C-alpha atoms as a printed R data frame, in Angstrom:
    type eleno elety resid chain resno      x       y       z
1   ATOM     1    CA   MET     A     1 34.437   4.907 -10.780
2   ATOM     2    CA   ALA     A     2 35.033   6.256  -7.297
3   ATOM     3    CA   THR     A     3 37.802   8.772  -6.795
4   ATOM     4    CA   GLU     A     4 40.376   8.401  -4.090
5   ATOM     5    CA   GLN     A     5 39.818  10.015  -0.716
6   ATOM     6    CA   THR     A     6 42.067  10.764   2.228
7   ATOM     7    CA   ALA     A     7 41.730  10.153   5.944
8   ATOM     8    CA   VAL     A     8 44.040  11.453   8.684
9   ATOM     9    CA   PHE     A     9 44.569   9.625  11.978
10  ATOM    10    CA   GLY     A    10 46.738  10.182  15.022
11  ATOM    11    CA   GLY     A    11 47.036   7.144  17.252
12  ATOM    12    CA   GLY     A    12 50.472   7.131  18.777
13  ATOM    13    CA   CYS     A    13 53.685   6.693  16.860
14  ATOM    14    CA   PHE     A    14 53.148   7.222  13.158
15  ATOM    15    CA   TRP     A    15 55.426   4.273  12.350
16  ATOM    16    CA   CYS     A    16 52.830   1.969  13.928
17  ATOM    17    CA   MET     A    17 49.840   3.493  12.171
18  ATOM    18    CA   GLU     A    18 51.634   3.618   8.824
19  ATOM    19    CA   ALA     A    19 52.558  -0.083   8.958
20  ATOM    20    CA   VAL     A    20 48.967  -1.032   9.785
21  ATOM    21    CA   PHE     A    21 47.207   0.993   7.109
22  ATOM    22    CA   GLN     A    22 49.729   0.047   4.403
23  ATOM    23    CA   ARG     A    23 48.505  -3.533   4.585
24  ATOM    24    CA   LEU     A    24 44.835  -2.857   3.844
25  ATOM    25    CA   THR     A    25 43.246  -3.623   0.506
26  ATOM    26    CA   GLY     A    26 42.028  -0.381  -1.043
27  ATOM    27    CA   VAL     A    27 44.640   1.793   0.648
28  ATOM    28    CA   THR     A    28 46.804   3.231  -2.103
29  ATOM    29    CA   HIS     A    29 49.229   5.380  -0.111
30  ATOM    30    CA   VAL     A    30 50.126   6.132   3.496
31  ATOM    31    CA   GLU     A    31 52.277   9.092   4.487
32  ATOM    32    CA   SER     A    32 53.579   9.894   7.952
33  ATOM    33    CA   GLY     A    33 53.450  13.504   9.053
34  ATOM    34    CA   TYR     A    34 52.263  16.104  11.533
35  ATOM    35    CA   MET     A    35 48.984  17.956  11.934
36  ATOM    36    CA   GLY     A    36 47.041  20.000  14.442
37  ATOM    37    CA   GLY     A    37 49.729  22.212  15.878
38  ATOM    38    CA   ARG     A    38 50.098  25.885  16.504
39  ATOM    39    CA   ALA     A    39 53.414  26.364  14.671
40  ATOM    40    CA   ASP     A    40 53.735  27.148  10.963
41  ATOM    41    CA   GLN     A    41 56.227  24.325  10.467
42  ATOM    42    CA   ALA     A    42 56.799  20.976  12.086
43  ATOM    43    CA   THR     A    43 59.877  18.822  12.225
44  ATOM    44    CA   TYR     A    44 60.346  15.622  14.178
45  ATOM    45    CA   ARG     A    45 62.650  17.302  16.680
46  ATOM    46    CA   GLN     A    46 60.249  20.204  17.248
47  ATOM    47    CA   VAL     A    47 57.267  17.886  17.642
48  ATOM    48    CA   CYS     A    48 59.148  15.554  20.026
49  ATOM    49    CA   ASP     A    49 60.262  18.527  22.104
50  ATOM    50    CA   GLY     A    50 56.613  19.512  22.502
51  ATOM    51    CA   ASP     A    51 57.190  22.941  20.974
52  ATOM    52    CA   THR     A    52 54.547  22.855  18.233
53  ATOM    53    CA   GLY     A    53 51.417  21.114  19.532
54  ATOM    54    CA   HIS     A    54 51.410  18.894  16.434
55  ATOM    55    CA   VAL     A    55 50.331  15.261  16.483
56  ATOM    56    CA   GLU     A    56 52.148  12.446  14.716
57  ATOM    57    CA   VAL     A    57 49.618  11.357  12.078
58  ATOM    58    CA   VAL     A    58 49.221   9.256   8.999
59  ATOM    59    CA   ARG     A    59 47.482  10.528   5.903
60  ATOM    60    CA   VAL     A    60 45.794   7.532   4.303
61  ATOM    61    CA   THR     A    61 44.789   7.689   0.663
62  ATOM    62    CA   PHE     A    62 42.158   5.074  -0.154
63  ATOM    63    CA   ASP     A    63 39.740   3.893  -2.824
64  ATOM    64    CA   PRO     A    64 36.253   4.010  -1.268
65  ATOM    65    CA   GLY     A    65 35.145   1.432  -3.835
66  ATOM    66    CA   GLN     A    66 37.409  -1.080  -2.108
67  ATOM    67    CA   ILE     A    67 37.453   0.057   1.527
68  ATOM    68    CA   GLY     A    68 35.182   2.474   3.322
69  ATOM    69    CA   TYR     A    69 36.009   5.252   5.737
70  ATOM    70    CA   ARG     A    70 34.149   3.322   8.474
71  ATOM    71    CA   ASP     A    71 36.382   0.301   7.778
72  ATOM    72    CA   LEU     A    72 39.442   2.504   8.294
73  ATOM    73    CA   LEU     A    73 37.959   3.740  11.580
74  ATOM    74    CA   ASP     A    74 37.324   0.171  12.724
75  ATOM    75    CA   VAL     A    75 41.005  -0.632  12.156
76  ATOM    76    CA   PHE     A    76 42.087   2.603  13.808
77  ATOM    77    CA   PHE     A    77 40.108   1.908  16.985
78  ATOM    78    CA   ALA     A    78 41.144  -1.746  17.156
79  ATOM    79    CA   LEU     A    79 44.874  -1.116  16.824
80  ATOM    80    CA   HIS     A    80 45.570   1.641  19.318
81  ATOM    81    CA   ASP     A    81 44.223   2.546  22.749
82  ATOM    82    CA   PRO     A    82 41.656   5.343  22.287
83  ATOM    83    CA   THR     A    83 41.168   5.623  26.055
84  ATOM    84    CA   THR     A    84 44.534   7.051  27.051
85  ATOM    85    CA   LEU     A    85 45.123  10.777  26.799
86  ATOM    86    CA   ASN     A    86 48.424  11.791  25.175
87  ATOM    87    CA   ARG     A    87 49.915   8.305  25.436
88  ATOM    88    CA   GLN     A    88 50.260   5.028  23.576
89  ATOM    89    CA   GLY     A    89 52.296   2.497  25.529
90  ATOM    90    CA   ASN     A    90 55.673   4.015  26.362
91  ATOM    91    CA   ASP     A    91 55.147   6.879  23.896
92  ATOM    92    CA   ALA     A    92 53.911   9.823  25.950
93  ATOM    93    CA   GLY     A    93 53.189  13.427  25.073
94  ATOM    94    CA   GLU     A    94 50.663  15.546  23.200
95  ATOM    95    CA   GLN     A    95 52.153  14.382  19.881
96  ATOM    96    CA   TYR     A    96 50.807  10.865  20.577
97  ATOM    97    CA   ARG     A    97 47.206  11.823  21.313
98  ATOM    98    CA   SER     A    98 44.344   9.917  19.746
99  ATOM    99    CA   VAL     A    99 42.662  12.070  17.116
100 ATOM   100    CA   ILE     A   100 40.695  11.815  13.914
101 ATOM   101    CA   PHE     A   101 41.166  14.766  11.579
102 ATOM   102    CA   TYR     A   102 38.146  14.868   9.273
103 ATOM   103    CA   ASN     A   103 38.220  16.298   5.755
104 ATOM   104    CA   ASP     A   104 34.499  16.945   5.338
105 ATOM   105    CA   GLU     A   105 31.168  16.807   7.172
106 ATOM   106    CA   GLU     A   106 30.556  13.202   6.130
107 ATOM   107    CA   GLN     A   107 33.814  12.029   7.700
108 ATOM   108    CA   GLN     A   108 33.027  14.051  10.819
109 ATOM   109    CA   LYS     A   109 29.597  12.446  11.121
110 ATOM   110    CA   ILE     A   110 30.930   8.918  10.557
111 ATOM   111    CA   ALA     A   111 33.720   9.449  13.112
112 ATOM   112    CA   GLU     A   112 31.364  10.860  15.751
113 ATOM   113    CA   ASN     A   113 28.810   8.102  15.135
114 ATOM   114    CA   THR     A   114 31.522   5.439  15.400
115 ATOM   115    CA   ILE     A   115 32.660   6.799  18.755
116 ATOM   116    CA   ALA     A   116 29.047   6.926  19.955
117 ATOM   117    CA   GLU     A   117 28.461   3.329  18.870
118 ATOM   118    CA   LEU     A   118 31.645   2.081  20.524
119 ATOM   119    CA   THR     A   119 30.736   3.966  23.704
120 ATOM   120    CA   ALA     A   120 27.198   2.583  23.758
121 ATOM   121    CA   ALA     A   121 28.534  -0.947  23.199
122 ATOM   122    CA   GLN     A   122 31.075  -0.436  25.996
123 ATOM   123    CA   ALA     A   123 33.770  -1.617  23.598
124 ATOM   124    CA   PHE     A   124 36.443  -0.287  25.951
125 ATOM   125    CA   SER     A   125 36.659  -0.447  29.738
126 ATOM   126    CA   GLU     A   126 37.472   3.270  29.948
127 ATOM   127    CA   PRO     A   127 35.899   6.251  28.127
128 ATOM   128    CA   ILE     A   128 37.130   7.008  24.608
129 ATOM   129    CA   VAL     A   129 39.194  10.211  24.571
130 ATOM   130    CA   THR     A   130 39.770  10.321  20.814
131 ATOM   131    CA   ALA     A   131 39.262  13.867  19.525
132 ATOM   132    CA   VAL     A   132 37.451  14.578  16.264
133 ATOM   133    CA   GLU     A   133 38.812  17.751  14.692
134 ATOM   134    CA   PRO     A   134 38.861  19.412  11.271
135 ATOM   135    CA   ALA     A   135 41.911  18.619   9.190
136 ATOM   136    CA   GLU     A   136 44.518  21.338   9.085
137 ATOM   137    CA   GLU     A   137 47.710  21.746   7.128
138 ATOM   138    CA   PHE     A   138 49.556  18.454   6.785
139 ATOM   139    CA   HIS     A   139 53.316  18.556   7.224
140 ATOM   140    CA   ALA     A   140 55.039  15.495   5.740
141 ATOM   141    CA   ALA     A   141 57.485  13.845   8.090
142 ATOM   142    CA   GLU     A   142 61.109  13.592   7.118
143 ATOM   143    CA   SER     A   143 61.955  10.959   4.495
144 ATOM   144    CA   TYR     A   144 63.550   8.582   6.990
145 ATOM   145    CA   HIS     A   145 60.154   8.264   8.754
146 ATOM   146    CA   GLN     A   146 58.349   7.156   5.580
147 ATOM   147    CA   ASN     A   147 57.793   3.427   5.066
148 ATOM   148    CA   TYR     A   148 59.629   2.965   8.351
149 ATOM   149    CA   TYR     A   149 58.546  -0.514   9.419
150 ATOM   150    CA   ASN     A   150 58.989  -2.006   5.954
151 ATOM   151    CA   GLU     A   151 62.579  -0.757   5.846
152 ATOM   152    CA   ASN     A   152 63.452  -1.343   9.551
153 ATOM   153    CA   SER     A   153 61.399  -4.329  10.704
154 ATOM   154    CA   ARG     A   154 64.345  -5.819  12.630
155 ATOM   155    CA   GLN     A   155 64.842  -2.656  14.700
156 ATOM   156    CA   PRO     A   156 63.858  -3.378  18.352
157 ATOM   157    CA   TYR     A   157 60.996  -0.843  18.508
158 ATOM   158    CA   CYS     A   158 59.522  -2.348  15.359
159 ATOM   159    CA   MET     A   159 59.875  -5.903  16.641
160 ATOM   160    CA   PHE     A   160 58.364  -5.239  20.052
161 ATOM   161    CA   THR     A   161 55.756  -2.593  19.259
162 ATOM   162    CA   ILE     A   162 54.752  -2.733  15.590
163 ATOM   163    CA   SER     A   163 55.003  -6.455  14.853
164 ATOM   164    CA   PRO     A   164 52.404  -7.348  17.535
165 ATOM   165    CA   LYS     A   165 50.025  -4.735  16.073
166 ATOM   166    CA   LEU     A   166 50.423  -6.350  12.646
167 ATOM   167    CA   ALA     A   167 49.754  -9.796  14.125
168 ATOM   168    CA   LYS     A   168 46.559  -8.407  15.693
169 ATOM   169    CA   LEU     A   169 45.620  -6.849  12.356
170 ATOM   170    CA   GLU     A   170 46.071 -10.201  10.588
171 ATOM   171    CA   LYS     A   171 43.954 -11.982  13.163
172 ATOM   172    CA   LYS     A   172 41.136  -9.435  13.435
173 ATOM   173    CA   PHE     A   173 40.972  -8.022   9.872
174 ATOM   174    CA   ALA     A   174 42.293 -10.832   7.638
175 ATOM   175    CA   GLU     A   175 39.549 -10.215   5.054
176 ATOM   176    CA   LYS     A   176 40.664  -6.586   4.617
177 ATOM   177    CA   LEU     A   177 44.350  -7.348   4.006
178 ATOM   178    CA   ARG     A   178 46.199  -7.277   0.720
179 ATOM   179    CA   ALA     A   179 46.744 -10.697  -0.830
């Protein structure tokens, strides 16, 4: 039996990424948080103010017997824009940068190979700017950020930003979704 693994992705607002990864078969837990900064602590206010250098991320716990790390990367690259530096839609700032935080050499290699393959295939009209960096200390986001879309789906940001991402997920990755 395979043991659970974790993956950490930053691809804009963590509410968006959390909602996407929560719907995948084999994903057992998704937690919003902060990683990659220069401060010892990170709160939402500090990160939004640009004082810490942290990125809004999701830590995805998954069963590799049901979904592979490469599958998670495929979803990650399909559901955010990896060609914009420090921006996803109207969300702008270093905290929204596109980054993969790897936990071991295997994840690093898979992430780098995926970017190379997407680049060679010219999957995007602009160069991929997604960084691949070693995972650092994870700071869990405040409780009101956890499970955000599921508890606030009628909120305007959720309706206009997250719901279309979920529709794209359903269309492009239907076979990977929970029943």
